[in-house]
Structure formats: structure tokens, C-alpha cells
ZAMARGU-4260 file (C-alpha; in steps of 0.2 Angstrom, whole numbers, plus 5000, padded with zeros to 4 digits):
<rodrens>
0) 6153/6082/4285 | 6158/6082/4266 | 6167/6098/4265 | 6183/6089/4261 | 6175/6084/4244
5) 6167/6101/4239 | 6161/6117/4247 | 6145/6117/4237 | 6135/6102/4231 | 6121/6110/4222
10) 6120/6104/4205 | 6133/6090/4208 | 6129/6071/4207 | 6123/6064/4223 | 6135/6049/4220
15) 6150/6061/4225 | 6147/6057/4243 | 6143/6038/4241 | 6155/6024/4241 | 6157/6018/4223
20) 6152/6000/4227 | 6135/6006/4234 | 6130/6017/4219 | 6119/6002/4212 | 6110/6000/4229
25) 6106/6019/4229 | 6099/6018/4211 | 6089/6003/4216 | 6082/6012/4231 | 6077/6027/4219
30) 6068/6015/4207 | 6058/6007/4221 | 6053/6025/4227 | 6047/6029/4210 | 6038/6013/4208
35) 6030/6015/4225 | 6027/6034/4227 | 6018/6032/4243 | 6030/6021/4252 | 6047/6024/4261
40) 6062/6014/4255 | 6075/6011/4267 | 6093/6008/4261 | 6111/6007/4270 | 6124/6016/4261
45) 6143/6019/4264 | 6149/6037/4264 | 6166/6044/4262 | 6175/6048/4279 | 6187/6062/4278
50) 6195/6054/4263 | 6190/6043/4249 | 6198/6028/4256 | 6189/6027/4272 | 6170/6026/4275
55) 6156/6025/4288 | 6139/6017/4287 | 6123/6027/4286 | 6105/6022/4286 | 6093/6031/4274
60) 6074/6033/4271 | 6070/6038/4253 | 6053/6045/4248 | 6046/6053/4233 | 6045/6072/4234
65) 6029/6079/4226 | 6022/6095/4220 | 6005/6102/4224 | 5997/6091/4211 | 6005/6076/4218
70) 6017/6074/4204 | 6035/6067/4208 | 6048/6081/4207 | 6062/6072/4216 | 6068/6061/4230
75) 6069/6066/4248 | 6083/6057/4257 | 6085/6057/4276 | 6099/6048/4284 | 6109/6045/4300
80) 6126/6037/4305 | 6124/6019/4310 | 6143/6015/4309 | 6145/6009/4327 | 6129/5999/4327
85) 6134/5991/4310 | 6151/5987/4316 | 6144/5979/4332 | 6130/5970/4322 | 6143/5963/4310
90) 6155/5958/4324 | 6141/5949/4333 | 6136/5940/4317 | 6154/5935/4314 | 6156/5930/4332
95) 6140/5920/4332 | 6145/5911/4315 | 6162/5907/4323 | 6153/5900/4339 | 6142/5890/4328
100) 6156/5883/4318 | 6166/5879/4334 | 6151/5871/4342 | 6148/5861/4326 | 6166/5855/4324
105) 6170/5851/4342 | 6172/5833/4346 | 6161/5835/4362 | 6143/5832/4361 | 6133/5849/4363
110) 6115/5853/4365 | 6104/5866/4372 | 6087/5864/4381 | 6074/5878/4383 | 6065/5881/4399
115) 6052/5867/4394 | 6066/5854/4392 | 6065/5855/4373 | 6080/5853/4362 | 6084/5869/4353
120) 6102/5867/4347 | 6111/5850/4343 | 6128/5848/4336 | 6134/5834/4325 | 6145/5826/4339
125) 6129/5825/4349 | 6120/5816/4335 | 6134/5803/4333 | 6135/5800/4352 | 6116/5799/4355
130) 6114/5789/4339 | 6100/5800/4334 | 6099/5813/4320 | 6095/5831/4325 | 6079/5832/4316
135) 6072/5819/4328 | 6078/5829/4343 | 6075/5847/4339 | 6058/5853/4347 | 6056/5837/4357
140) 6057/5836/4376 | 6072/5826/4383 | 6061/5816/4394 | 6051/5810/4379 | 6067/5802/4371
145) 6078/5797/4385 | 6074/5788/4402 | 6069/5798/4416 | 6073/5786/4430 | 6084/5785/4445
150) 6095/5772/4436 | 6104/5787/4428 | 6112/5803/4435 | 6107/5815/4422 | 6089/5818/4427
155) 6093/5823/4444 | 6108/5833/4439 | 6099/5843/4425 | 6085/5847/4437 | 6097/5852/4451
160) 6106/5864/4438 | 6090/5872/4433 | 6082/5873/4450 | 6097/5879/4459 | 6106/5889/4445
165) 6122/5880/4447 | 6134/5871/4435 | 6134/5852/4437 | 6147/5839/4432 | 6144/5821/4433
170) 6147/5804/4424 | 6134/5792/4418 | 6134/5774/4412 | 6122/5768/4398 | 6121/5749/4399
175) 6111/5748/4383 | 6126/5755/4374 | 6139/5749/4386 | 6147/5766/4386 | 6152/5779/4399
180) 6149/5797/4397 | 6154/5813/4406 | 6143/5829/4406 | 6143/5847/4411 | 6127/5857/4412
185) 6127/5876/4412 | 6110/5884/4417 | 6104/5901/4410 | 6088/5911/4409 | 6085/5903/4392
190) 6087/5885/4398 | 6101/5873/4400 | 6117/5871/4390 | 6125/5853/4390 | 6142/5847/4385
195) 6146/5829/4386 | 6158/5816/4379 | 6161/5797/4377 | 6174/5792/4390 | 6172/5774/4388
200) 6190/5772/4382 | 6196/5783/4395 | 6188/5772/4408 | 6196/5756/4400 | 6212/5765/4400
205) 6210/5770/4418 | 6207/5752/4423 | 6222/5746/4413 | 6233/5760/4421 | 6226/5754/4439
210) 6230/5736/4435 | 6248/5741/4428 | 6250/5752/4443 | 6246/5738/4455 | 6258/5726/4445
215) 6271/5740/4445 | 6269/5743/4464 | 6271/5724/4467 | 6287/5724/4456 | 6294/5739/4465
220) 6290/5731/4482 | 6298/5714/4477 | 6314/5722/4471 | 6330/5723/4481 | 6334/5740/4474
225) 6326/5756/4482 | 6315/5765/4470 | 6308/5783/4472 | 6298/5794/4461 | 6301/5812/4463
230) 6291/5827/4455 | 6298/5843/4448 | 6298/5851/4465 | 6309/5836/4472 | 6294/5830/4482
235) 6292/5811/4485 | 6277/5804/4476 | 6281/5786/4478 | 6294/5775/4486 | 6295/5757/4489
240) 6298/5748/4506 | 6317/5746/4502 | 6319/5765/4500 | 6309/5768/4516 | 6320/5755/4525
245) 6336/5763/4519 | 6331/5780/4525 | 6326/5773/4542 | 6343/5765/4543 | 6353/5781/4540
250) 6341/5794/4546 | 6331/5785/4559 | 6315/5788/4550 | 6306/5782/4535 | 6304/5793/4520
255) 6286/5797/4517 | 6276/5803/4502 | 6275/5822/4502 | 6293/5823/4510 | 6306/5833/4501
260) 6318/5820/4494 | 6333/5831/4497 | 6331/5830/4516 | 6336/5811/4514 | 6354/5815/4509
265) 6368/5819/4521 | 6371/5838/4522 | 6387/5837/4513 | 6379/5829/4498 | 6363/5840/4497
270) 6369/5853/4485 | 6377/5840/4474 | 6361/5830/4472 | 6351/5846/4470 | 6361/5850/4454
275) 6360/5832/4448 | 6341/5833/4450 | 6340/5849/4440 | 6350/5841/4427 | 6338/5826/4426
280) 6324/5838/4424 | 6333/5844/4408 | 6335/5826/4402 | 6352/5821/4408 | 6354/5804/4418
285) 6367/5802/4431 | 6375/5787/4440 | 6385/5791/4455 | 6392/5782/4470 | 6393/5789/4488
290) 6396/5783/4505 | 6387/5787/4522 | 6403/5783/4531 | 6398/5765/4534 | 6390/5758/4518
295) 6392/5762/4499 | 6377/5767/4488 | 6375/5768/4470 | 6362/5781/4464 | 6354/5780/4447
300) 6345/5796/4443 | 6335/5798/4427 | 6321/5809/4420 | 6303/5801/4419 | 6293/5806/4404
305) 6274/5804/4399 | 6268/5797/4383 | 6271/5814/4374 | 6289/5813/4380 | 6287/5828/4392
310) 6297/5826/4408 | 6285/5825/4423 | 6298/5821/4436 | 6313/5810/4440 | 6317/5793/4447
315) 6330/5789/4460 | 6335/5771/4461 | 6348/5766/4475 | 6357/5750/4477 | 6369/5744/4491
320) 6386/5741/4483 | 6396/5740/4499 | 6403/5723/4495 | 6408/5727/4477 | 6415/5744/4482
325) 6425/5736/4496 | 6433/5724/4483 | 6436/5738/4471 | 6445/5748/4484 | 6456/5733/4489
330) 6460/5731/4470 | 6464/5749/4469 | 6475/5749/4484 | 6484/5734/4477 | 6485/5742/4460
335) 6492/5758/4469 | 6505/5748/4478 | 6510/5739/4462 | 6511/5755/4453 | 6522/5762/4467
340) 6533/5747/4466 | 6535/5748/4448 | 6538/5767/4448 | 6551/5764/4462 | 6561/5752/4451
345) 6577/5761/4446 | 6577/5753/4429 | 6566/5755/4413 | 6551/5743/4413 | 6540/5739/4398
350) 6524/5728/4397 | 6521/5721/4380 | 6507/5710/4373 | 6509/5693/4364 | 6511/5702/4348
355) 6525/5712/4357 | 6517/5729/4356 | 6521/5740/4370 | 6506/5742/4383 | 6514/5751/4397
360) 6531/5759/4401 | 6536/5767/4418 | 6544/5784/4422 | 6562/5777/4421 | 6559/5771/4404
365) 6555/5789/4399 | 6570/5796/4407 | 6582/5783/4399 | 6575/5782/4382 | 6567/5799/4380
370) 6550/5793/4374 | 6534/5798/4382 | 6521/5784/4385 | 6510/5790/4372 | 6524/5790/4359
375) 6527/5771/4362 | 6510/5763/4366 | 6505/5750/4353 | 6521/5751/4344 | 6532/5735/4343
380) 6548/5734/4352 | 6559/5733/4336 | 6559/5752/4335 | 6570/5752/4350 | 6584/5741/4342
385) 6597/5746/4330 | 6593/5742/4312 | 6606/5728/4311 | 6597/5718/4325 | 6579/5720/4320
390) 6579/5706/4307 | 6582/5692/4319 | 6573/5699/4334 | 6555/5693/4328 | 6561/5675/4328
395) 6569/5677/4345 | 6552/5684/4352 | 6542/5670/4344 | 6554/5657/4351 | 6553/5665/4368
400) 6534/5663/4369 | 6534/5645/4361 | 6546/5640/4375 | 6535/5646/4389 | 6545/5661/4393
405) 6563/5654/4393 | 6576/5666/4387 | 6585/5660/4371 | 6604/5661/4369 | 6601/5673/4355
410) 6596/5687/4367 | 6614/5687/4375 | 6619/5696/4391 | 6621/5713/4383 | 6607/5720/4371
415) 6610/5736/4361 | 6596/5748/4361 | 6592/5765/4353 | 6586/5781/4363 | 6575/5794/4355
420) 6590/5805/4351 | 6597/5790/4341 | 6611/5786/4354 | 6615/5768/4355 | 6616/5761/4373
425) 6619/5744/4380 | 6605/5735/4391 | 6603/5719/4400 | 6585/5712/4399 | 6575/5702/4412
430) 6559/5695/4405 | 6544/5687/4414 | 6528/5681/4406 | 6510/5681/4414 | 6492/5678/4407
435) 6477/5689/4410 | 6460/5688/4401 | 6466/5674/4390 | 6480/5684/4383 | 6499/5683/4387
440) 6509/5698/4392 | 6528/5700/4395 | 6536/5711/4408 | 6553/5717/4402 | 6565/5725/4414
445) 6580/5734/4406 | 6596/5739/4415 | 6607/5751/4407 | 6623/5742/4405 | 6632/5755/4394
450) 6645/5761/4408 | 6648/5743/4414 | 6651/5737/4396 | 6663/5751/4393 | 6672/5747/4409
455) 6673/5729/4404 | 6680/5733/4387 | 6693/5744/4395 | 6698/5730/4407 | 6700/5719/4392
460) 6710/5732/4383 | 6721/5734/4399 | 6723/5715/4400 | 6729/5715/4382 | 6741/5729/4385
465) 6748/5719/4401 | 6750/5704/4390 | 6761/5713/4378 | 6771/5721/4392 | 6773/5704/4400
470) 6779/5697/4384 | 6791/5711/4381 | 6798/5708/4399 | 6799/5690/4396 | 6807/5690/4379
475) 6813/5707/4372 | 6820/5713/4389 | 6830/5697/4391 | 6840/5699/4375 | 6849/5716/4379
480) 6850/5711/4398 | 6859/5694/4393 | 6871/5704/4381 | 6875/5716/4394 | 6878/5702/4407
485) 6889/5693/4394 | 6899/5708/4390 | 6902/5712/4409 | 6908/5694/4411 | 6921/5697/4397
490) 6927/5713/4404 | 6929/5706/4421 | 6936/5689/4418 | 6947/5692/4403 | 6960/5704/4408
495) 6972/5700/4395 | 6961/5706/4381 | 6968/5720/4371 | 6963/5738/4372 | 6955/5737/4355
500) 6944/5722/4361 | 6939/5731/4377 | 6933/5746/4367 | 6923/5734/4356 | 6915/5726/4371
505) 6911/5743/4378 | 6903/5748/4361 | 6893/5732/4361 | 6888/5735/4379 | 6882/5753/4375
510) 6872/5747/4360 | 6864/5734/4371 | 6860/5747/4385 | 6852/5759/4372 | 6841/5744/4366
515) 6837/5740/4384 | 6833/5759/4386 | 6821/5759/4371 | 6812/5743/4377 | 6810/5751/4394
520) 6803/5767/4386 | 6791/5756/4376 | 6785/5747/4391 | 6782/5764/4400 | 6772/5771/4386
525) 6761/5755/4385 | 6759/5756/4404 | 6754/5774/4403 | 6742/5771/4389 | 6734/5757/4400
530) 6733/5770/4414 | 6724/5782/4403 | 6711/5770/4398 | 6708/5767/4416 | 6706/5785/4419
535) 6694/5788/4405
</rodrens>
């Protein structure tokens, strides 16, 4: 057994095989043997096991070894291995201590009765609940201390447990203490083990809960909204009469407690509401509107939690919103028509607030000005005007609103505007005001007048050119024509003129003709320029 320590122990100290912490116990056993030579001394010692770090338990009998004359010459030591026994014993002791600690510290009352109905174990919770110290209980029969009458459940229940060897569970009320108790009795060959606790507060809470449940059910039944409580498996655990009426209206039967709530949705909605239910069980609430083809219903689905905030199910409240939904649909249709009408306008449209910040623009505005809606929202309209017009525009806006939406003269027929690229265009504005929610709004419809303005300007330029041509025809052209006519008259009617005078007349006529030719060329050039403007 100890070969790992030495091959031969003769002459070596006996301590070589004993665990160091037990050396003193060994010496004390030797001393007791020598002091009492005729007695056997028992001692438990730990021995090294394969190495000096591990050990096992041994039980030894030490006795004095004597010679023939009865003189002590040594100590005879006989031992055997008790490791497993020691471990089990220590484990049992440790477990017993733990059990005793648990029993002593639990909040439930605990006591044990032997087969003669005597108290043999009582914990401190039992002392407190029974209002009696354990010293007065231990060794006394339960029937000597507490009433053994039919007024209480425990006498009959305890005897039943002991007689039939079955576990009993029951409740008892003590009028002298005005308290309720619940108890469990476990029979055994040694007697009866009893666990009990004060449930007075629980009884009061239960009564309160029952009253609250009664009031809650009354409230649920009186509301016009359908209410259903559903457990984690989607099974109906409560629904009010409104909910039952709705299911009967749609499905021809009333939803009953124990039914699967998903059976009371139209087939096309079942998968959707299963997903909503699963979300509710993770803590996510949902409000959703759906129609059965005739009526519209609003479903409010949210998790239901206990006082520890654990989700124990979900609630589904349903409300008939057919009237509201019908009006909403009508409004949406009107808004849709209005939107289509606005988008069909071939001109840019803006809606601005009373502070003249842009609240809405149509697609045509984006096409003409190059700005997206997000780029202009909540900006004042001044940024669309050339710099030279911005200073006076605020005054014109204020005057417009003060005069009840009457366009002031300062706005003019043609309004210059800037596109996103910086190009200046000419527009014509139509303004209309309306009020909504206590606020004033202005709808501005702009028409791109750039091309029309250019054409108008060209016509004016052409008119000016024609005025010049007309003046030239009525004034400048008459002078050379009159000269030529006068010279022709001289040549025709004065035949006696000398040849020299005739040549002078011809020179004068040639000069007048050339002047006429220049005037005609000038008129032609001006006429051509007017035609060029028209082509442009």
C-alpha cells in the first residue's frame, strides 16, 4: 500500500505514512494507550494515497504490546480503510445540516409529529405562525395544545394521512386568530411531516381580485368595443358580448372561450394576424384596419403582462369604424381628384402659407423651374425672383393679404422669375387665397410668358421700324420724287432752253434719282430687318 513512499519501513518513523495534520491525533492515541495499558484506543487517521497530496481515511485500534512480564514494549496498531464510509457519513452530515438550515430558514411553517402525535421538530416559522415557542411544543401531543374538534379540517386530515398513508392538502380557518392557513401533510413510518403557511393575505387578495374581475367584466360587457383576451397559444380565454355578436354577424356563430381566435378571421387575413399575434407576444403593439367586404374594423392588439411584467397573453380590441372609414375614403377620393386636377394643370402651381413660405409645388413647377419639391419646401418665394425685385416684393405680399387677396398694381402683368439654372423667365401669376385650420394660404398659378413677351417685344420693334419706314416714305421719299417731277416738267415744257441748261437739268435729275435710290435701299434694309425679327 505504501511502496510509493519506501520499500522497507523497518526503523523508520511511523509518521511517514500518516497525513501531517493527523500526527498530533496519533501521538494522543499512543499517550492514551500508555496511560491505560489494558484498554484499546480507537483513532481515525488519514493516510497518503499514491502520492503525498491525496489521502484516504483509516480507522485504527491502538493497544499496548507487552512482554512476558507484562511490561509495555510498544504499541500494536491494527487498522482498516473507512474512506467510503467516512465520505458517506460526512456527506450525510453535511446534507442533514443543509436540510436543517433550509427547514429553519424557510418562510413556511414546518413541524414533525411522531407516531404518538408528539412534536419532535419545529422550525422558527412554525413558532411565529402558531404564536408558541418550540420549547412548549416539543414532546407535547398536538391534541393537548390545539383543538381536536370537527370545527377544523386538520384533525380529520392528519388522521387520514396517518391511517391511509397518503399525502393530504387542505385549508383551515382559525377564527380566534382571524387567519387562514394552507397545509400539506406527508406520512412516513416515523410519523407525520407537516408544512403549512399563512394565506390570509392571499385570501384577501383573491377576494379583491374576484371583486375587480366582477367589475372588469361589468365594464367589458357595457362597452361598445369588442374585447377579447387570448393566451399564448392564441386560445380565447375571455370575450365580451360585443365580441361574440361581431363573430356571429360575420361567421354565423359566437366565439366561445376555448376557441382558437385565428378561426375568427377571414382566410385571407389569418396569416397576417398570426404574425401580429406573435409580435404582440414579444411586446409589440399593433393597430390595424381591415374590412370584411361590408364593414370596416379597427383592431388594437397589445401584450398583456402580469405584475412582474411578464407577458401572459394578448388583448384584441375591435371597433366598428365603417362610418369614419367611409368618410376617410370619400376625402381621399376627393383629395385624389384634386391632386389629379392640380397635376393636370399645364402651368407651375405653388401653395404658400401666410408667411409666404412654399408648402406645395406640382410636377409642372419642377419641370419649368428645375427645383424638386424637397428643395423649395418651407422657403420663401423671394428666392425665385431676380435680386432687383426682391426688396419690394415683401411689401406687395403684405398688401395682398391685407386687402383680402386683391392683386396690387405693383405685381404687373409680367413677373420676372429665376430658374434653378439662373435663367430669367417671364411669368404671369394668378393668385387665390383660402383658409384652413385658422391659417391663410395662397395658391399661385404661374404661366410661362417668356415666349409671348419676346413676341410682343418683337412686334413693338417691328412697329417702330414700320413707323420709320412710313415717315421716310411720307417725308424723305417725297423730296427726290418732287425734284425729279419738277425737272421732268422743265425738260418737257421749256423747249427753248439751251443745251447747257438741259444738261444741268439732267445732272440734277440724276442726283435726285440717286438720292431716291439710296432712300429706297434704306427702306428695303429696314423692311428686311423687320422681317428678320419676325423670323427670329
